[in-house]
PyMOL CGO cylinders between C-alpha atoms (Angstrom):
from pymol import cmd
from pymol.cgo import CYLINDER

trace = [
    CYLINDER, 27.90, -58.40, 54.46, 26.59, -59.42, 51.07, 0.3, 1, 1, 1, 1, 1, 1,
    CYLINDER, 26.59, -59.42, 51.07, 23.50, -61.65, 51.31, 0.3, 1, 1, 1, 1, 1, 1,
    CYLINDER, 23.50, -61.65, 51.31, 25.18, -64.15, 48.93, 0.3, 1, 1, 1, 1, 1, 1,
    CYLINDER, 25.18, -64.15, 48.93, 27.71, -65.09, 51.68, 0.3, 1, 1, 1, 1, 1, 1,
    CYLINDER, 27.71, -65.09, 51.68, 27.20, -68.21, 53.73, 0.3, 1, 1, 1, 1, 1, 1,
    CYLINDER, 27.20, -68.21, 53.73, 28.29, -67.76, 57.36, 0.3, 1, 1, 1, 1, 1, 1,
    CYLINDER, 28.29, -67.76, 57.36, 30.21, -70.69, 58.84, 0.3, 1, 1, 1, 1, 1, 1,
    CYLINDER, 30.21, -70.69, 58.84, 31.59, -71.25, 62.28, 0.3, 1, 1, 1, 1, 1, 1,
    CYLINDER, 31.59, -71.25, 62.28, 34.49, -73.72, 62.34, 0.3, 1, 1, 1, 1, 1, 1,
    CYLINDER, 34.49, -73.72, 62.34, 36.50, -75.51, 65.02, 0.3, 1, 1, 1, 1, 1, 1,
    CYLINDER, 36.50, -75.51, 65.02, 38.47, -78.67, 65.67, 0.3, 1, 1, 1, 1, 1, 1,
    CYLINDER, 38.47, -78.67, 65.67, 38.43, -81.50, 68.18, 0.3, 1, 1, 1, 1, 1, 1,
    CYLINDER, 38.43, -81.50, 68.18, 40.54, -84.46, 69.05, 0.3, 1, 1, 1, 1, 1, 1,
    CYLINDER, 40.54, -84.46, 69.05, 38.95, -87.65, 70.41, 0.3, 1, 1, 1, 1, 1, 1,
    CYLINDER, 38.95, -87.65, 70.41, 41.43, -89.87, 72.31, 0.3, 1, 1, 1, 1, 1, 1,
    CYLINDER, 41.43, -89.87, 72.31, 41.21, -93.61, 72.33, 0.3, 1, 1, 1, 1, 1, 1,
    CYLINDER, 41.21, -93.61, 72.33, 40.57, -95.22, 75.73, 0.3, 1, 1, 1, 1, 1, 1,
    CYLINDER, 40.57, -95.22, 75.73, 39.52, -92.34, 77.80, 0.3, 1, 1, 1, 1, 1, 1,
    CYLINDER, 39.52, -92.34, 77.80, 37.27, -93.73, 80.50, 0.3, 1, 1, 1, 1, 1, 1,
    CYLINDER, 37.27, -93.73, 80.50, 36.42, -91.52, 83.43, 0.3, 1, 1, 1, 1, 1, 1,
    CYLINDER, 36.42, -91.52, 83.43, 33.82, -93.54, 85.35, 0.3, 1, 1, 1, 1, 1, 1,
    CYLINDER, 33.82, -93.54, 85.35, 32.89, -97.24, 85.36, 0.3, 1, 1, 1, 1, 1, 1,
    CYLINDER, 32.89, -97.24, 85.36, 31.13, -99.90, 87.41, 0.3, 1, 1, 1, 1, 1, 1,
    CYLINDER, 31.13, -99.90, 87.41, 32.89, -102.97, 88.67, 0.3, 1, 1, 1, 1, 1, 1,
    CYLINDER, 32.89, -102.97, 88.67, 31.72, -105.85, 90.87, 0.3, 1, 1, 1, 1, 1, 1,
    CYLINDER, 31.72, -105.85, 90.87, 32.28, -105.07, 94.54, 0.3, 1, 1, 1, 1, 1, 1,
    CYLINDER, 32.28, -105.07, 94.54, 35.47, -106.55, 95.91, 0.3, 1, 1, 1, 1, 1, 1,
    CYLINDER, 35.47, -106.55, 95.91, 37.10, -107.04, 92.54, 0.3, 1, 1, 1, 1, 1, 1,
    CYLINDER, 37.10, -107.04, 92.54, 40.09, -105.07, 91.36, 0.3, 1, 1, 1, 1, 1, 1,
    CYLINDER, 40.09, -105.07, 91.36, 39.19, -103.07, 88.24, 0.3, 1, 1, 1, 1, 1, 1,
    CYLINDER, 39.19, -103.07, 88.24, 41.23, -103.90, 85.15, 0.3, 1, 1, 1, 1, 1, 1,
    CYLINDER, 41.23, -103.90, 85.15, 41.05, -102.00, 81.88, 0.3, 1, 1, 1, 1, 1, 1,
    CYLINDER, 41.05, -102.00, 81.88, 43.03, -102.39, 78.76, 0.3, 1, 1, 1, 1, 1, 1,
    CYLINDER, 43.03, -102.39, 78.76, 45.29, -99.34, 78.45, 0.3, 1, 1, 1, 1, 1, 1,
    CYLINDER, 45.29, -99.34, 78.45, 47.70, -98.78, 75.56, 0.3, 1, 1, 1, 1, 1, 1,
    CYLINDER, 47.70, -98.78, 75.56, 49.62, -95.87, 77.03, 0.3, 1, 1, 1, 1, 1, 1,
    CYLINDER, 49.62, -95.87, 77.03, 49.37, -94.27, 73.65, 0.3, 1, 1, 1, 1, 1, 1,
    CYLINDER, 49.37, -94.27, 73.65, 47.63, -91.12, 72.82, 0.3, 1, 1, 1, 1, 1, 1,
    CYLINDER, 47.63, -91.12, 72.82, 46.02, -92.60, 69.73, 0.3, 1, 1, 1, 1, 1, 1,
    CYLINDER, 46.02, -92.60, 69.73, 43.21, -90.26, 68.54, 0.3, 1, 1, 1, 1, 1, 1,
    CYLINDER, 43.21, -90.26, 68.54, 41.01, -89.17, 65.77, 0.3, 1, 1, 1, 1, 1, 1,
    CYLINDER, 41.01, -89.17, 65.77, 40.80, -85.50, 64.73, 0.3, 1, 1, 1, 1, 1, 1,
    CYLINDER, 40.80, -85.50, 64.73, 37.81, -83.72, 63.34, 0.3, 1, 1, 1, 1, 1, 1,
    CYLINDER, 37.81, -83.72, 63.34, 37.39, -80.36, 61.75, 0.3, 1, 1, 1, 1, 1, 1,
    CYLINDER, 37.39, -80.36, 61.75, 33.83, -79.15, 61.76, 0.3, 1, 1, 1, 1, 1, 1,
    CYLINDER, 33.83, -79.15, 61.76, 31.65, -76.38, 60.47, 0.3, 1, 1, 1, 1, 1, 1,
    CYLINDER, 31.65, -76.38, 60.47, 28.12, -75.16, 61.31, 0.3, 1, 1, 1, 1, 1, 1,
    CYLINDER, 28.12, -75.16, 61.31, 26.39, -72.87, 58.83, 0.3, 1, 1, 1, 1, 1, 1,
    CYLINDER, 26.39, -72.87, 58.83, 23.87, -70.08, 59.23, 0.3, 1, 1, 1, 1, 1, 1,
    CYLINDER, 23.87, -70.08, 59.23, 21.36, -72.24, 57.35, 0.3, 1, 1, 1, 1, 1, 1,
    CYLINDER, 21.36, -72.24, 57.35, 21.59, -75.07, 59.88, 0.3, 1, 1, 1, 1, 1, 1,
    CYLINDER, 21.59, -75.07, 59.88, 23.79, -77.36, 57.85, 0.3, 1, 1, 1, 1, 1, 1,
    CYLINDER, 23.79, -77.36, 57.85, 27.02, -78.96, 59.07, 0.3, 1, 1, 1, 1, 1, 1,
    CYLINDER, 27.02, -78.96, 59.07, 30.23, -80.23, 57.54, 0.3, 1, 1, 1, 1, 1, 1,
    CYLINDER, 30.23, -80.23, 57.54, 32.69, -82.55, 59.39, 0.3, 1, 1, 1, 1, 1, 1,
    CYLINDER, 32.69, -82.55, 59.39, 36.05, -83.57, 57.96, 0.3, 1, 1, 1, 1, 1, 1,
    CYLINDER, 36.05, -83.57, 57.96, 38.04, -86.39, 59.61, 0.3, 1, 1, 1, 1, 1, 1,
    CYLINDER, 38.04, -86.39, 59.61, 41.77, -85.52, 59.62, 0.3, 1, 1, 1, 1, 1, 1,
    CYLINDER, 41.77, -85.52, 59.62, 44.62, -88.01, 59.91, 0.3, 1, 1, 1, 1, 1, 1,
    CYLINDER, 44.62, -88.01, 59.91, 47.41, -85.65, 60.75, 0.3, 1, 1, 1, 1, 1, 1,
    CYLINDER, 47.41, -85.65, 60.75, 47.73, -82.99, 63.40, 0.3, 1, 1, 1, 1, 1, 1,
    CYLINDER, 47.73, -82.99, 63.40, 46.06, -79.68, 62.58, 0.3, 1, 1, 1, 1, 1, 1,
    CYLINDER, 46.06, -79.68, 62.58, 48.29, -77.22, 60.69, 0.3, 1, 1, 1, 1, 1, 1,
    CYLINDER, 48.29, -77.22, 60.69, 47.94, -74.51, 58.06, 0.3, 1, 1, 1, 1, 1, 1,
    CYLINDER, 47.94, -74.51, 58.06, 47.68, -77.14, 55.28, 0.3, 1, 1, 1, 1, 1, 1,
    CYLINDER, 47.68, -77.14, 55.28, 44.70, -78.86, 56.95, 0.3, 1, 1, 1, 1, 1, 1,
    CYLINDER, 44.70, -78.86, 56.95, 43.09, -75.39, 57.40, 0.3, 1, 1, 1, 1, 1, 1,
    CYLINDER, 43.09, -75.39, 57.40, 43.53, -74.58, 53.74, 0.3, 1, 1, 1, 1, 1, 1,
    CYLINDER, 43.53, -74.58, 53.74, 42.06, -77.94, 52.74, 0.3, 1, 1, 1, 1, 1, 1,
    CYLINDER, 42.06, -77.94, 52.74, 39.07, -77.29, 55.03, 0.3, 1, 1, 1, 1, 1, 1,
    CYLINDER, 39.07, -77.29, 55.03, 38.48, -73.85, 53.60, 0.3, 1, 1, 1, 1, 1, 1,
    CYLINDER, 38.48, -73.85, 53.60, 38.70, -75.24, 50.05, 0.3, 1, 1, 1, 1, 1, 1,
    CYLINDER, 38.70, -75.24, 50.05, 36.26, -78.09, 50.94, 0.3, 1, 1, 1, 1, 1, 1,
    CYLINDER, 36.26, -78.09, 50.94, 33.88, -75.50, 52.56, 0.3, 1, 1, 1, 1, 1, 1,
    CYLINDER, 33.88, -75.50, 52.56, 33.85, -73.48, 49.33, 0.3, 1, 1, 1, 1, 1, 1,
    CYLINDER, 33.85, -73.48, 49.33, 33.09, -76.65, 47.36, 0.3, 1, 1, 1, 1, 1, 1,
    CYLINDER, 33.09, -76.65, 47.36, 30.26, -77.51, 49.81, 0.3, 1, 1, 1, 1, 1, 1,
    CYLINDER, 30.26, -77.51, 49.81, 28.73, -74.06, 50.43, 0.3, 1, 1, 1, 1, 1, 1,
    CYLINDER, 28.73, -74.06, 50.43, 29.77, -71.90, 47.50, 0.3, 1, 1, 1, 1, 1, 1,
    CYLINDER, 29.77, -71.90, 47.50, 32.59, -69.49, 46.78, 0.3, 1, 1, 1, 1, 1, 1,
    CYLINDER, 32.59, -69.49, 46.78, 31.38, -66.71, 49.06, 0.3, 1, 1, 1, 1, 1, 1,
    CYLINDER, 31.38, -66.71, 49.06, 31.80, -67.79, 52.67, 0.3, 1, 1, 1, 1, 1, 1,
    CYLINDER, 31.80, -67.79, 52.67, 32.40, -65.85, 55.90, 0.3, 1, 1, 1, 1, 1, 1,
    CYLINDER, 32.40, -65.85, 55.90, 34.21, -68.12, 58.32, 0.3, 1, 1, 1, 1, 1, 1,
    CYLINDER, 34.21, -68.12, 58.32, 34.09, -67.45, 62.06, 0.3, 1, 1, 1, 1, 1, 1,
    CYLINDER, 34.09, -67.45, 62.06, 36.96, -69.12, 63.88, 0.3, 1, 1, 1, 1, 1, 1,
    CYLINDER, 36.96, -69.12, 63.88, 39.22, -68.95, 66.86, 0.3, 1, 1, 1, 1, 1, 1,
    CYLINDER, 39.22, -68.95, 66.86, 42.82, -67.72, 66.83, 0.3, 1, 1, 1, 1, 1, 1,
    CYLINDER, 42.82, -67.72, 66.83, 44.56, -71.10, 66.85, 0.3, 1, 1, 1, 1, 1, 1,
    CYLINDER, 44.56, -71.10, 66.85, 48.01, -70.88, 65.14, 0.3, 1, 1, 1, 1, 1, 1,
    CYLINDER, 48.01, -70.88, 65.14, 46.88, -73.12, 62.29, 0.3, 1, 1, 1, 1, 1, 1,
    CYLINDER, 46.88, -73.12, 62.29, 43.98, -70.79, 61.61, 0.3, 1, 1, 1, 1, 1, 1,
    CYLINDER, 43.98, -70.79, 61.61, 46.08, -67.58, 61.70, 0.3, 1, 1, 1, 1, 1, 1,
    CYLINDER, 46.08, -67.58, 61.70, 49.13, -68.83, 59.85, 0.3, 1, 1, 1, 1, 1, 1,
    CYLINDER, 49.13, -68.83, 59.85, 50.57, -66.79, 57.01, 0.3, 1, 1, 1, 1, 1, 1,
    CYLINDER, 50.57, -66.79, 57.01, 49.91, -69.56, 54.55, 0.3, 1, 1, 1, 1, 1, 1,
    CYLINDER, 49.91, -69.56, 54.55, 46.15, -69.41, 55.43, 0.3, 1, 1, 1, 1, 1, 1,
    CYLINDER, 46.15, -69.41, 55.43, 46.10, -65.54, 55.10, 0.3, 1, 1, 1, 1, 1, 1,
    CYLINDER, 46.10, -65.54, 55.10, 47.80, -65.83, 51.65, 0.3, 1, 1, 1, 1, 1, 1,
    CYLINDER, 47.80, -65.83, 51.65, 45.39, -68.50, 50.53, 0.3, 1, 1, 1, 1, 1, 1,
    CYLINDER, 45.39, -68.50, 50.53, 42.27, -66.42, 51.31, 0.3, 1, 1, 1, 1, 1, 1,
    CYLINDER, 42.27, -66.42, 51.31, 43.69, -63.20, 49.69, 0.3, 1, 1, 1, 1, 1, 1,
    CYLINDER, 43.69, -63.20, 49.69, 42.65, -64.37, 46.19, 0.3, 1, 1, 1, 1, 1, 1,
    CYLINDER, 42.65, -64.37, 46.19, 39.35, -65.90, 47.26, 0.3, 1, 1, 1, 1, 1, 1,
    CYLINDER, 39.35, -65.90, 47.26, 35.90, -64.73, 48.23, 0.3, 1, 1, 1, 1, 1, 1,
    CYLINDER, 35.90, -64.73, 48.23, 36.53, -66.09, 51.73, 0.3, 1, 1, 1, 1, 1, 1,
    CYLINDER, 36.53, -66.09, 51.73, 36.23, -63.69, 54.65, 0.3, 1, 1, 1, 1, 1, 1,
    CYLINDER, 36.23, -63.69, 54.65, 37.83, -64.76, 57.95, 0.3, 1, 1, 1, 1, 1, 1,
    CYLINDER, 37.83, -64.76, 57.95, 36.33, -63.36, 61.14, 0.3, 1, 1, 1, 1, 1, 1,
    CYLINDER, 36.33, -63.36, 61.14, 38.44, -64.23, 64.19, 0.3, 1, 1, 1, 1, 1, 1,
    CYLINDER, 38.44, -64.23, 64.19, 36.84, -64.53, 67.63, 0.3, 1, 1, 1, 1, 1, 1,
    CYLINDER, 36.84, -64.53, 67.63, 38.52, -62.88, 70.57, 0.3, 1, 1, 1, 1, 1, 1,
    CYLINDER, 38.52, -62.88, 70.57, 41.18, -65.01, 72.32, 0.3, 1, 1, 1, 1, 1, 1,
    CYLINDER, 41.18, -65.01, 72.32, 39.91, -67.18, 75.13, 0.3, 1, 1, 1, 1, 1, 1,
    CYLINDER, 39.91, -67.18, 75.13, 36.27, -67.07, 74.13, 0.3, 1, 1, 1, 1, 1, 1,
    CYLINDER, 36.27, -67.07, 74.13, 35.15, -70.60, 73.06, 0.3, 1, 1, 1, 1, 1, 1,
    CYLINDER, 35.15, -70.60, 73.06, 31.67, -69.84, 74.35, 0.3, 1, 1, 1, 1, 1, 1,
    CYLINDER, 31.67, -69.84, 74.35, 31.19, -67.63, 71.27, 0.3, 1, 1, 1, 1, 1, 1,
    CYLINDER, 31.19, -67.63, 71.27, 31.84, -70.47, 68.82, 0.3, 1, 1, 1, 1, 1, 1,
    CYLINDER, 31.84, -70.47, 68.82, 28.71, -72.59, 68.12, 0.3, 1, 1, 1, 1, 1, 1,
    CYLINDER, 28.71, -72.59, 68.12, 30.89, -75.48, 66.86, 0.3, 1, 1, 1, 1, 1, 1,
    CYLINDER, 30.89, -75.48, 66.86, 32.23, -75.89, 70.42, 0.3, 1, 1, 1, 1, 1, 1,
    CYLINDER, 32.23, -75.89, 70.42, 28.67, -76.83, 71.35, 0.3, 1, 1, 1, 1, 1, 1,
    CYLINDER, 28.67, -76.83, 71.35, 28.80, -79.66, 68.80, 0.3, 1, 1, 1, 1, 1, 1,
    CYLINDER, 28.80, -79.66, 68.80, 32.06, -80.93, 70.36, 0.3, 1, 1, 1, 1, 1, 1,
    CYLINDER, 32.06, -80.93, 70.36, 30.48, -80.86, 73.78, 0.3, 1, 1, 1, 1, 1, 1,
    CYLINDER, 30.48, -80.86, 73.78, 27.54, -82.96, 72.55, 0.3, 1, 1, 1, 1, 1, 1,
    CYLINDER, 27.54, -82.96, 72.55, 29.96, -85.32, 70.80, 0.3, 1, 1, 1, 1, 1, 1,
    CYLINDER, 29.96, -85.32, 70.80, 31.88, -85.78, 74.02, 0.3, 1, 1, 1, 1, 1, 1,
    CYLINDER, 31.88, -85.78, 74.02, 28.62, -86.61, 75.82, 0.3, 1, 1, 1, 1, 1, 1,
    CYLINDER, 28.62, -86.61, 75.82, 27.71, -89.16, 73.11, 0.3, 1, 1, 1, 1, 1, 1,
    CYLINDER, 27.71, -89.16, 73.11, 31.16, -90.89, 73.33, 0.3, 1, 1, 1, 1, 1, 1,
    CYLINDER, 31.16, -90.89, 73.33, 31.74, -90.26, 77.01, 0.3, 1, 1, 1, 1, 1, 1,
    CYLINDER, 31.74, -90.26, 77.01, 32.47, -93.12, 79.32, 0.3, 1, 1, 1, 1, 1, 1,
    CYLINDER, 32.47, -93.12, 79.32, 32.88, -95.62, 76.53, 0.3, 1, 1, 1, 1, 1, 1,
    CYLINDER, 32.88, -95.62, 76.53, 35.93, -97.73, 75.87, 0.3, 1, 1, 1, 1, 1, 1,
    CYLINDER, 35.93, -97.73, 75.87, 36.93, -98.30, 72.28, 0.3, 1, 1, 1, 1, 1, 1,
    CYLINDER, 36.93, -98.30, 72.28, 39.25, -101.09, 71.20, 0.3, 1, 1, 1, 1, 1, 1,
    CYLINDER, 39.25, -101.09, 71.20, 40.49, -99.45, 68.04, 0.3, 1, 1, 1, 1, 1, 1,
    CYLINDER, 40.49, -99.45, 68.04, 40.66, -96.11, 66.27, 0.3, 1, 1, 1, 1, 1, 1,
    CYLINDER, 40.66, -96.11, 66.27, 38.36, -97.45, 63.57, 0.3, 1, 1, 1, 1, 1, 1,
    CYLINDER, 38.36, -97.45, 63.57, 35.78, -98.21, 66.26, 0.3, 1, 1, 1, 1, 1, 1,
    CYLINDER, 35.78, -98.21, 66.26, 36.15, -94.74, 67.77, 0.3, 1, 1, 1, 1, 1, 1,
    CYLINDER, 36.15, -94.74, 67.77, 35.96, -93.09, 64.29, 0.3, 1, 1, 1, 1, 1, 1,
    CYLINDER, 35.96, -93.09, 64.29, 32.82, -95.01, 63.41, 0.3, 1, 1, 1, 1, 1, 1,
    CYLINDER, 32.82, -95.01, 63.41, 31.16, -94.12, 66.77, 0.3, 1, 1, 1, 1, 1, 1,
    CYLINDER, 31.16, -94.12, 66.77, 32.15, -90.41, 66.36, 0.3, 1, 1, 1, 1, 1, 1,
    CYLINDER, 32.15, -90.41, 66.36, 30.86, -90.17, 62.77, 0.3, 1, 1, 1, 1, 1, 1,
    CYLINDER, 30.86, -90.17, 62.77, 27.60, -91.91, 63.77, 0.3, 1, 1, 1, 1, 1, 1,
    CYLINDER, 27.60, -91.91, 63.77, 27.20, -89.65, 66.79, 0.3, 1, 1, 1, 1, 1, 1,
    CYLINDER, 27.20, -89.65, 66.79, 27.67, -86.41, 64.81, 0.3, 1, 1, 1, 1, 1, 1,
    CYLINDER, 27.67, -86.41, 64.81, 24.59, -87.29, 62.79, 0.3, 1, 1, 1, 1, 1, 1,
    CYLINDER, 24.59, -87.29, 62.79, 22.53, -87.36, 66.08, 0.3, 1, 1, 1, 1, 1, 1,
    CYLINDER, 22.53, -87.36, 66.08, 23.81, -83.95, 67.25, 0.3, 1, 1, 1, 1, 1, 1,
    CYLINDER, 23.81, -83.95, 67.25, 21.25, -81.17, 67.13, 0.3, 1, 1, 1, 1, 1, 1,
    CYLINDER, 21.25, -81.17, 67.13, 23.07, -78.23, 65.51, 0.3, 1, 1, 1, 1, 1, 1,
    CYLINDER, 23.07, -78.23, 65.51, 23.03, -74.90, 67.31, 0.3, 1, 1, 1, 1, 1, 1,
    CYLINDER, 23.03, -74.90, 67.31, 21.65, -71.76, 65.72, 0.3, 1, 1, 1, 1, 1, 1,
    CYLINDER, 21.65, -71.76, 65.72, 24.77, -69.76, 65.02, 0.3, 1, 1, 1, 1, 1, 1,
    CYLINDER, 24.77, -69.76, 65.02, 22.89, -66.43, 65.32, 0.3, 1, 1, 1, 1, 1, 1,
    CYLINDER, 22.89, -66.43, 65.32, 22.27, -67.07, 69.01, 0.3, 1, 1, 1, 1, 1, 1,
    CYLINDER, 22.27, -67.07, 69.01, 26.09, -66.99, 69.40, 0.3, 1, 1, 1, 1, 1, 1,
    CYLINDER, 26.09, -66.99, 69.40, 27.00, -64.10, 67.11, 0.3, 1, 1, 1, 1, 1, 1,
    CYLINDER, 27.00, -64.10, 67.11, 25.78, -60.56, 66.88, 0.3, 1, 1, 1, 1, 1, 1,
    CYLINDER, 25.78, -60.56, 66.88, 25.71, -59.87, 63.13, 0.3, 1, 1, 1, 1, 1, 1,
]
cmd.load_cgo(trace, "trace")
């Protein structure tokens, strides 16, 4: 691959409001937690570069080919026209609209084998984000979004070359 290309690994995550797995309560008292019953969530698309930089994009809607195209366009703006994007085979990444979009660009898409999240360094970022946000109860999506965006700045980014044989 041309040395002018920036290599990026991308992935997505969804953080759900009010996910509490463990908690402490006074002995003898019945635990009571506010639960909405809704699956309110924030969605993040993320990228880790071969130069140790990151790019995270909050996303209001569910992931689809349009959000993938917007992410690829934003990555070109951030990292330059020539990018090689390593990604999984989610339907919104492999959609025809995405393939058509990259045809006329300097974007190279390199798909990981199905069922191999351990090969994607961005998954490591999501794992660390889950640890940062884990076992906390958020009252609103704004509070969850603020906590997630603050936590991402504390995440040590993985070296993508330790995941990929290039």
